[in-house]
N, CA and C atoms as an extended XYZ file, in Angstrom:
198
Properties=species:S:1:pos:R:3:atomname:S:1:resname:S:1:resid:I:1 pbc="F F F"
N       -55.961      -57.199       39.346 N   MET     1
C       -54.858      -56.362       38.930 CA  MET     1
C       -55.240      -54.898       39.141 C   MET     1
N       -54.334      -54.126       39.728 N   LYS     2
C       -54.598      -52.707       39.981 CA  LYS     2
C       -54.368      -51.893       38.728 C   LYS     2
N       -55.217      -50.885       38.547 N   LYS     3
C       -55.033      -49.957       37.428 CA  LYS     3
C       -54.113      -48.826       37.873 C   LYS     3
N       -53.303      -48.382       36.960 N   ALA     4
C       -52.411      -47.261       37.272 CA  ALA     4
C       -53.238      -45.988       37.366 C   ALA     4
N       -52.941      -45.195       38.358 N   THR     5
C       -53.660      -43.927       38.510 CA  THR     5
C       -52.798      -42.792       37.968 C   THR     5
N       -53.454      -41.834       37.377 N   LEU     6
C       -52.731      -40.687       36.846 CA  LEU     6
C       -52.444      -39.704       37.959 C   LEU     6
N       -51.243      -39.241       37.998 N   SER     7
C       -50.845      -38.254       38.992 CA  SER     7
C       -51.274      -36.874       38.504 C   SER     7
N       -51.616      -35.999       39.429 N   THR     8
C       -51.993      -34.644       39.054 CA  THR     8
C       -50.769      -33.809       38.688 C   THR     8
N       -49.586      -34.275       39.129 N   GLU     9
C       -48.347      -33.578       38.784 CA  GLU     9
C       -47.753      -34.230       37.549 C   GLU     9
N       -47.453      -33.396       36.553 N   ARG    10
C       -46.879      -33.916       35.322 CA  ARG    10
C       -45.388      -33.615       35.299 C   ARG    10
N       -44.647      -34.511       34.729 N   ILE    11
C       -43.223      -34.276       34.546 CA  ILE    11
C       -43.068      -33.329       33.363 C   ILE    11
N       -42.347      -32.234       33.584 N   ARG    12
C       -42.159      -31.244       32.528 CA  ARG    12
C       -40.789      -31.421       31.914 C   ARG    12
N       -40.746      -31.421       30.606 N   PHE    13
C       -39.497      -31.545       29.874 CA  PHE    13
C       -39.157      -30.217       29.223 C   PHE    13
N       -37.930      -30.062       28.824 N   GLY    14
C       -37.524      -28.847       28.128 CA  GLY    14
C       -36.962      -27.815       29.080 C   GLY    14
N       -36.780      -26.640       28.555 N   ARG    15
C       -36.208      -25.553       29.342 CA  ARG    15
C       -37.231      -25.004       30.331 C   ARG    15
N       -36.751      -24.578       31.490 N   PRO    16
C       -37.684      -23.976       32.450 CA  PRO    16
C       -38.170      -22.619       31.942 C   PRO    16
N       -39.342      -22.227       32.373 N   CYS    17
C       -39.900      -20.940       31.971 CA  CYS    17
C       -39.060      -19.814       32.558 C   CYS    17
N       -38.842      -18.779       31.755 N   LEU    18
C       -38.087      -17.615       32.216 CA  LEU    18
C       -39.031      -16.516       32.660 C   LEU    18
N       -38.502      -15.633       33.451 N   ASN    19
C       -39.218      -14.423       33.805 CA  ASN    19
C       -39.484      -13.675       32.488 C   ASN    19
N       -40.725      -13.262       32.206 N   PRO    20
C       -41.024      -12.576       30.944 CA  PRO    20
C       -40.171      -11.329       30.711 C   PRO    20
N       -39.681      -10.706       31.771 N   GLU    21
C       -38.827       -9.529       31.624 CA  GLU    21
C       -37.468       -9.899       31.037 C   GLU    21
N       -37.021      -11.140       31.272 N   LYS    22
C       -35.695      -11.557       30.823 CA  LYS    22
C       -35.734      -12.418       29.564 C   LYS    22
N       -36.909      -12.862       29.156 N   ALA    23
C       -37.025      -13.721       27.981 CA  ALA    23
C       -36.709      -12.930       26.716 C   ALA    23
N       -35.852      -13.503       25.871 N   ARG    24
C       -35.499      -12.847       24.619 CA  ARG    24
C       -36.419      -13.385       23.531 C   ARG    24
N       -37.456      -12.638       23.214 N   SER    25
C       -38.452      -13.125       22.278 CA  SER    25
C       -38.518      -12.307       20.986 C   SER    25
N       -37.678      -11.298       20.866 N   ASN    26
C       -37.682      -10.470       19.661 CA  ASN    26
C       -36.462      -10.775       18.805 C   ASN    26
N       -36.656      -10.713       17.506 N   ARG    27
C       -35.591      -11.046       16.565 CA  ARG    27
C       -35.099       -9.775       15.901 C   ARG    27
N       -33.788       -9.672       15.753 N   LEU    28
C       -33.165       -8.522       15.126 CA  LEU    28
C       -32.243       -9.023       14.023 C   LEU    28
N       -32.371       -8.458       12.832 N   VAL    29
C       -31.548       -8.865       11.697 CA  VAL    29
C       -30.688       -7.685       11.283 C   VAL    29
N       -29.412       -7.952       11.004 N   THR    30
C       -28.517       -6.905       10.541 CA  THR    30
C       -27.540       -7.491        9.532 C   THR    30
N       -26.931       -6.631        8.755 N   PHE    31
C       -25.929       -7.047        7.783 CA  PHE    31
C       -24.570       -6.549        8.229 C   PHE    31
N       -23.545       -7.381        8.046 N   VAL    32
C       -22.178       -7.011        8.379 CA  VAL    32
C       -21.285       -7.297        7.182 C   VAL    32
N       -20.130       -6.662        7.158 N   THR    33
C       -19.169       -6.912        6.086 CA  THR    33
C       -18.461       -8.241        6.334 C   THR    33
N       -17.729       -8.700        5.338 N   ASN    34
C       -16.973       -9.945        5.498 CA  ASN    34
C       -15.947       -9.828        6.622 C   ASN    34
N       -15.283       -8.683        6.719 N   SER    35
C       -14.268       -8.520        7.767 CA  SER    35
C       -14.918       -8.431        9.155 C   SER    35
N       -16.077       -7.787        9.253 N   GLU    36
C       -16.784       -7.731       10.542 CA  GLU    36
C       -17.216       -9.128       10.975 C   GLU    36
N       -17.714       -9.908       10.026 N   LEU    37
C       -18.131      -11.276       10.337 CA  LEU    37
C       -16.930      -12.111       10.768 C   LEU    37
N       -15.814      -11.953       10.082 N   ALA    38
C       -14.601      -12.694       10.443 CA  ALA    38
C       -14.154      -12.333       11.864 C   ALA    38
N       -14.212      -11.059       12.215 N   ASN    39
C       -13.847      -10.630       13.566 CA  ASN    39
C       -14.784      -11.221       14.608 C   ASN    39
N       -16.079      -11.201       14.333 N   LEU    40
C       -17.056      -11.762       15.268 CA  LEU    40
C       -16.849      -13.270       15.430 C   LEU    40
N       -16.585      -13.956       14.335 N   GLU    41
C       -16.348      -15.399       14.396 CA  GLU    41
C       -15.070      -15.708       15.171 C   GLU    41
N       -14.041      -14.892       15.015 N   ARG    42
C       -12.788      -15.077       15.756 CA  ARG    42
C       -13.039      -14.928       17.258 C   ARG    42
N       -13.797      -13.886       17.616 N   ILE    43
C       -14.131      -13.666       19.027 CA  ILE    43
C       -14.922      -14.855       19.577 C   ILE    43
N       -15.901      -15.319       18.796 N   ALA    44
C       -16.727      -16.460       19.235 CA  ALA    44
C       -15.863      -17.701       19.449 C   ALA    44
N       -14.917      -17.947       18.541 N   ASP    45
C       -14.030      -19.099       18.691 CA  ASP    45
C       -13.152      -18.965       19.930 C   ASP    45
N       -12.595      -17.773       20.135 N   GLU    46
C       -11.715      -17.547       21.287 CA  GLU    46
C       -12.461      -17.732       22.612 C   GLU    46
N       -13.700      -17.269       22.651 N   LYS    47
C       -14.484      -17.352       23.887 CA  LYS    47
C       -15.272      -18.659       23.989 C   LYS    47
N       -15.211      -19.470       22.928 N   ARG    48
C       -15.975      -20.724       22.866 CA  ARG    48
C       -17.460      -20.474       23.101 C   ARG    48
N       -17.951      -19.483       22.388 N   MET    49
C       -19.369      -19.106       22.460 CA  MET    49
C       -19.944      -19.167       21.053 C   MET    49
N       -21.264      -19.203       20.972 N   SER    50
C       -21.893      -19.133       19.660 CA  SER    50
C       -21.791      -17.706       19.135 C   SER    50
N       -21.882      -17.572       17.842 N   LEU    51
C       -21.840      -16.249       17.226 CA  LEU    51
C       -22.990      -15.389       17.741 C   LEU    51
N       -24.154      -15.979       17.884 N   SER    52
C       -25.319      -15.267       18.390 CA  SER    52
C       -25.085      -14.764       19.808 C   SER    52
N       -24.480      -15.598       20.656 N   ALA    53
C       -24.218      -15.204       22.043 CA  ALA    53
C       -23.213      -14.055       22.103 C   ALA    53
N       -22.211      -14.085       21.223 N   VAL    54
C       -21.215      -13.006       21.185 CA  VAL    54
C       -21.878      -11.693       20.787 C   VAL    54
N       -22.690      -11.734       19.741 N   VAL    55
C       -23.365      -10.515       19.285 CA  VAL    55
C       -24.297       -9.991       20.377 C   VAL    55
N       -25.005      -10.883       21.057 N   HIS    56
C       -25.894      -10.454       22.146 CA  HIS    56
C       -25.100       -9.812       23.274 C   HIS    56
N       -23.951      -10.391       23.610 N   GLN    57
C       -23.111       -9.840       24.673 CA  GLN    57
C       -22.606       -8.437       24.300 C   GLN    57
N       -22.193       -8.266       23.058 N   ILE    58
C       -21.727       -6.946       22.600 CA  ILE    58
C       -22.862       -5.946       22.650 C   ILE    58
N       -24.022       -6.323       22.147 N   LEU    59
C       -25.180       -5.434       22.139 CA  LEU    59
C       -25.616       -5.071       23.558 C   LEU    59
N       -25.654       -6.052       24.440 N   SER    60
C       -26.045       -5.781       25.832 CA  SER    60
C       -25.077       -4.835       26.507 C   SER    60
N       -23.782       -5.037       26.271 N   GLY    61
C       -22.779       -4.137       26.853 CA  GLY    61
C       -22.920       -2.725       26.345 C   GLY    61
N       -23.196       -2.585       25.066 N   PHE    62
C       -23.388       -1.248       24.485 CA  PHE    62
C       -24.610       -0.568       25.077 C   PHE    62
N       -25.702       -1.309       25.246 N   LEU    63
C       -26.940       -0.730       25.771 CA  LEU    63
C       -26.801       -0.351       27.235 C   LEU    63
N       -25.976       -1.061       28.000 N   LYS    64
C       -25.756       -0.716       29.402 CA  LYS    64
C       -25.020        0.620       29.536 C   LYS    64
N       -24.176        0.914       28.541 N   ASP    65
C       -23.374        2.135       28.572 CA  ASP    65
C       -24.180        3.372       28.180 C   ASP    65
N       -25.346        3.187       27.594 N   THR    66
C       -26.133        4.343       27.124 CA  THR    66
C       -27.140        4.773       28.166 C   THR    66
């Protein structure tokens, strides 16, 4: 009976590695009012995006303008 040989190439699971310049590895915490949160949640629902993705999109757009 033949023994199975281990391949030098491993199957990788999970998300692919990102360019370190584009990886979002820092966390930012902020407080918003109830009405601001409601507006953000409405936008997220309309765009079918997560709340986090909406806030990131708004922040990125603001930073591009500066």
